[in-house]
C-alpha positions as CSV (number, residue, x, y, z in Angstrom):
1,M,-5.4,280.5,244.1
2,R,-6.1,277.1,242.6
3,K,-2.8,277.0,240.8
4,Q,-1.0,278.0,244.0
5,F,-2.7,275.1,245.9
6,L,-1.8,272.6,243.3
7,G,1.8,273.8,243.4
8,M,1.9,273.4,247.2
9,A,0.4,269.9,246.9
10,A,2.9,268.9,244.3
11,S,5.8,270.1,246.5
12,I,4.4,268.2,249.5
13,L,4.2,265.0,247.4
14,F,7.7,265.5,246.1
15,A,9.0,266.0,249.6
16,A,7.3,262.8,250.8
17,S,8.5,260.7,247.9
18,P,11.7,259.5,249.6
19,L,9.6,258.1,252.4
20,I,7.3,256.3,249.9
21,A,10.4,254.9,248.2
22,A,12.1,253.8,251.4
23,Q,13.3,250.2,251.6
24,N,11.4,248.6,254.6
25,I,12.9,245.4,255.9
26,T,11.6,243.7,259.0
27,V,13.7,241.3,261.2
28,K,11.9,239.5,264.1
29,G,12.8,236.6,266.4
30,S,15.7,235.5,268.6
31,D,16.5,237.5,271.7
32,T,20.0,236.0,271.6
33,M,20.5,237.8,268.3
34,V,18.6,241.0,268.9
35,I,21.6,243.1,269.8
36,L,23.4,241.8,266.8
37,N,20.5,242.4,264.5
38,Q,20.2,246.0,265.9
39,R,23.8,246.7,265.2
40,W,23.5,245.3,261.7
41,A,20.4,247.5,261.1
42,E,22.2,250.6,262.5
43,K,25.3,250.1,260.3
44,Y,23.3,249.2,257.2
45,M,21.0,252.2,257.5
46,G,24.0,254.5,258.1
47,A,25.5,253.4,254.8
48,H,22.1,253.1,252.9
49,K,20.2,256.3,253.6
50,D,17.0,255.0,251.9
51,A,16.9,251.7,253.9
52,V,14.7,251.1,256.9
53,V,15.5,248.0,258.9
54,Q,13.1,247.3,261.8
55,V,14.3,244.8,264.4
56,T,12.2,243.2,267.2
57,G,12.9,240.3,269.5
58,G,10.4,238.0,271.3
59,G,12.3,234.7,270.8
60,S,13.0,232.4,267.9
61,G,9.6,230.8,268.2
62,T,8.0,234.2,267.9
63,G,10.1,234.9,264.8
64,I,9.1,231.6,263.2
65,S,5.4,232.2,263.8
66,A,5.8,235.6,262.2
67,L,7.5,234.0,259.2
68,L,4.6,231.5,258.9
69,S,2.1,234.3,259.0
70,G,4.0,236.5,256.5
71,S,4.4,239.3,259.0
72,T,8.2,239.5,258.9
73,D,10.7,239.5,256.0
74,I,13.4,237.8,258.1
75,C,13.0,235.4,261.0
76,A,16.1,235.5,263.2
77,S,16.6,232.2,264.9
78,S,19.2,230.8,267.3
79,R,18.1,227.2,266.4
80,P,17.2,225.4,263.1
81,M,13.6,225.3,262.1
82,S,12.0,222.0,262.7
83,E,10.8,219.8,259.8
84,K,7.2,220.4,261.0
85,E,7.7,224.2,260.9
86,K,9.2,223.9,257.4
87,A,6.3,221.8,256.3
88,D,3.8,224.3,257.8
89,L,5.5,227.1,255.8
90,T,5.3,225.0,252.6
91,A,1.6,224.5,253.2
92,K,1.2,228.3,253.4
93,G,2.9,228.7,250.0
94,G,6.4,229.5,251.2
95,T,9.8,227.7,251.2
96,A,12.1,227.8,254.2
97,I,15.3,229.5,253.1
98,E,18.0,228.9,255.7
99,I,20.9,231.3,255.9
100,P,23.6,230.9,258.6
101,V,24.8,234.4,259.5
102,A,27.1,233.9,262.6
103,K,28.5,231.4,265.0
104,D,27.8,231.2,268.8
105,G,28.1,228.9,271.8
106,V,25.5,228.3,274.5
107,A,27.5,229.2,277.6
108,I,26.9,228.0,281.1
109,Y,26.8,230.9,283.5
110,V,27.6,230.9,287.2
111,N,28.1,233.7,289.7
112,S,31.6,235.2,289.9
113,K,31.9,234.0,293.5
114,N,31.1,230.3,292.6
115,S,34.2,228.1,292.9
116,V,33.0,225.6,290.3
117,K,35.2,225.9,287.1
118,E,34.0,223.0,285.0
119,L,31.1,220.7,284.4
120,T,30.6,217.6,282.3
121,M,27.7,217.4,279.9
122,A,26.2,214.7,282.2
123,Q,26.4,217.0,285.2
124,I,24.7,219.9,283.4
125,K,21.9,217.6,282.3
126,D,21.5,216.2,285.9
127,I,21.5,219.8,287.3
128,Y,18.8,221.0,284.9
129,T,16.6,217.9,285.2
130,G,16.7,218.0,289.0
131,K,18.9,215.0,289.8
132,I,21.7,217.1,291.2
133,T,20.5,219.8,293.5
134,N,23.5,220.8,295.6
135,W,26.7,222.5,294.5
136,K,28.8,220.2,296.7
137,D,27.9,217.3,294.4
138,V,29.8,218.9,291.6
139,G,32.8,220.2,293.5
140,G,31.4,223.4,294.9
141,A,30.4,224.8,298.3
142,D,27.4,223.3,300.1
143,G,24.3,225.0,299.0
144,R,21.1,224.5,296.9
145,I,21.5,225.1,293.2
146,I,19.2,227.8,291.9
147,L,18.2,227.2,288.3
148,Y,17.5,229.9,285.7
149,S,16.3,229.1,282.2
150,R,14.8,230.7,279.2
151,E,11.1,230.7,278.2
152,N,10.0,227.8,276.0
153,N,9.6,229.9,272.8
154,S,13.3,230.7,272.9
155,G,15.6,229.0,270.4
156,T,18.2,228.9,273.1
157,Y,15.8,226.9,275.3
158,V,15.1,224.5,272.5
159,F,18.8,224.1,271.6
160,F,19.7,223.5,275.3
161,K,16.9,221.0,275.8
162,E,17.8,219.0,272.7
163,H,21.6,219.1,272.9
164,M,22.3,219.4,276.6
165,L,19.3,217.6,278.2
166,N,18.9,215.0,275.5
167,K,15.3,216.2,275.1
168,Q,14.5,215.4,278.8
169,D,12.2,217.9,280.7
170,F,13.6,220.7,282.7
171,S,13.3,220.5,286.5
172,P,10.1,222.2,287.7
173,M,12.4,224.3,290.0
174,A,13.9,226.0,286.9
175,Q,12.8,229.6,286.8
176,S,12.0,230.9,283.3
177,L,13.2,234.4,282.3
178,P,12.2,236.4,279.3
179,G,15.7,237.0,277.8
180,T,19.4,236.2,278.0
181,S,20.1,239.5,279.7
182,A,17.6,238.7,282.4
183,V,19.3,235.3,283.0
184,V,22.7,237.0,283.2
185,N,21.3,239.6,285.6
186,A,19.8,237.0,287.9
187,V,22.9,234.9,288.0
188,S,25.1,237.9,288.7
189,R,23.0,238.6,291.8
190,D,22.7,235.1,293.2
191,P,25.9,233.2,294.3
192,K,24.1,229.8,294.2
193,S,22.6,230.2,290.8
194,I,23.3,228.7,287.3
195,G,22.0,229.9,283.9
196,Y,22.7,229.5,280.2
197,G,22.6,231.6,277.1
198,G,24.7,233.2,274.3
199,A,28.5,233.5,274.7
200,A,28.3,237.2,274.0
201,Y,26.5,238.0,277.2
202,A,29.3,237.9,279.9
203,K,28.8,240.9,282.2
204,G,28.9,240.2,286.0
205,I,29.1,236.4,285.6
206,K,31.7,233.8,284.7
207,F,31.6,230.9,282.2
208,V,32.0,227.3,283.3
209,A,34.2,225.2,281.1
210,V,32.3,222.2,279.6
211,K,33.6,218.6,279.3
212,A,32.1,216.0,276.9
213,D,32.7,213.4,279.6
214,D,34.9,212.7,282.7
215,Q,37.9,211.8,280.5
216,S,37.7,214.7,278.1
217,P,39.3,218.1,278.4
218,A,37.2,221.1,279.4
219,F,36.6,223.9,277.0
220,L,35.4,227.5,277.5
221,P,33.0,229.1,275.0
222,D,35.7,231.3,273.5
223,E,36.4,232.0,269.8
224,N,39.0,229.2,269.2
225,H,36.9,226.5,270.8
226,I,33.6,227.5,269.3
227,L,34.9,228.0,265.7
228,S,36.8,224.7,265.9
229,G,33.8,222.9,267.2
230,K,35.6,221.7,270.3
231,Y,33.1,223.5,272.6
232,A,30.2,221.0,272.9
233,A,27.4,223.5,272.6
234,S,28.6,225.4,269.5
235,R,25.8,226.4,267.1
236,N,24.9,228.5,264.1
237,L,22.7,231.6,264.3
238,F,20.3,231.8,261.3
239,F,18.2,234.1,259.2
240,Y,15.1,232.3,257.7
241,L,13.1,233.6,254.7
242,R,9.8,232.6,253.0
243,A,11.4,232.6,249.6
244,P,14.8,233.4,248.0
245,A,15.9,237.0,248.6
246,T,15.5,239.5,245.9
247,G,15.9,243.3,245.6
248,D,16.5,245.3,248.7
249,L,16.2,242.2,251.0
250,K,18.9,240.5,249.1
251,K,21.2,243.6,249.3
252,F,20.8,243.6,253.0
253,I,21.5,239.9,253.5
254,D,24.5,240.1,251.1
255,W,25.8,243.0,253.2
256,V,25.3,241.0,256.5
257,L,27.4,238.2,255.0
258,S,30.1,240.6,253.6
259,P,33.4,241.3,255.5
260,E,31.8,244.5,256.8
261,G,28.7,242.8,258.1
262,Q,30.7,240.0,259.6
263,G,32.9,242.5,261.3
264,V,29.8,243.6,263.2
265,V,29.5,240.0,264.4
266,S,32.9,240.2,266.0
267,S,32.3,243.7,267.5
268,V,29.1,242.4,269.3
269,G,30.9,239.3,270.7
270,Y,29.8,236.5,268.5
271,F,31.9,234.8,265.8
272,P,31.9,235.4,262.0
273,L,31.3,232.6,259.6
274,K,34.5,233.0,257.5
275,K,36.7,232.6,260.6
276,A,34.7,229.4,261.3
277,A,35.4,228.1,257.8
278,A,39.1,228.9,258.1
279,K,39.3,227.1,261.5
280,K,37.8,224.0,259.9
């Protein structure tokens, strides 16, 4: 009986061993990137049966906090880490390793019924800081502008504030929503609204073309204009690590940067790095 029990125990341990040996990689952060990260994880795990890639969102700030605490392998961020955040990571024994993984543009969303087709950078800033409050002041129909924004732990929020508002404060009338999908949904339901977010989120709304100033041409956040840098709010999307990647983590990141991984970028609606380099 004892030999039989030991044999059973050994077979259970043998059966469990693939789980023990499984490669477990965690990715946490940007809500802008969460769909892209999920697609990468699905494709990678489909081709690497022992890999386990766990993806969660919460915003770029949440991902950076997780990187600082050591509770994620990869921080996904739609903005660069600040010098203070990098210094905080160094103080905790890490080194911020920055890896661009895709290109994106912060798009300006309006309702499909809105007649406004283009805005200057100055007009966008004045709208979101509360200086312009009526659509008629930017060529639209008479009506109060309803502002939708992202929450302040979002990398898109930080990028928008720094690059579009010149670091000025948002209007207190701006309504913060917990993700880009929520902003798109709100704008799609409200003809007088405006929002912003990743260029891959385009269901039920339309993009406004953006002009650097009154004399400049207006550009939409499409592939050509984002990859060439003509679109004013083009940006990189990043992975951040605490140390140079090794082992299974390096294999995953190498795959993300490979032609197959960058093909996933295009399928989701963002723009691959190699095309960006070719444009330049």
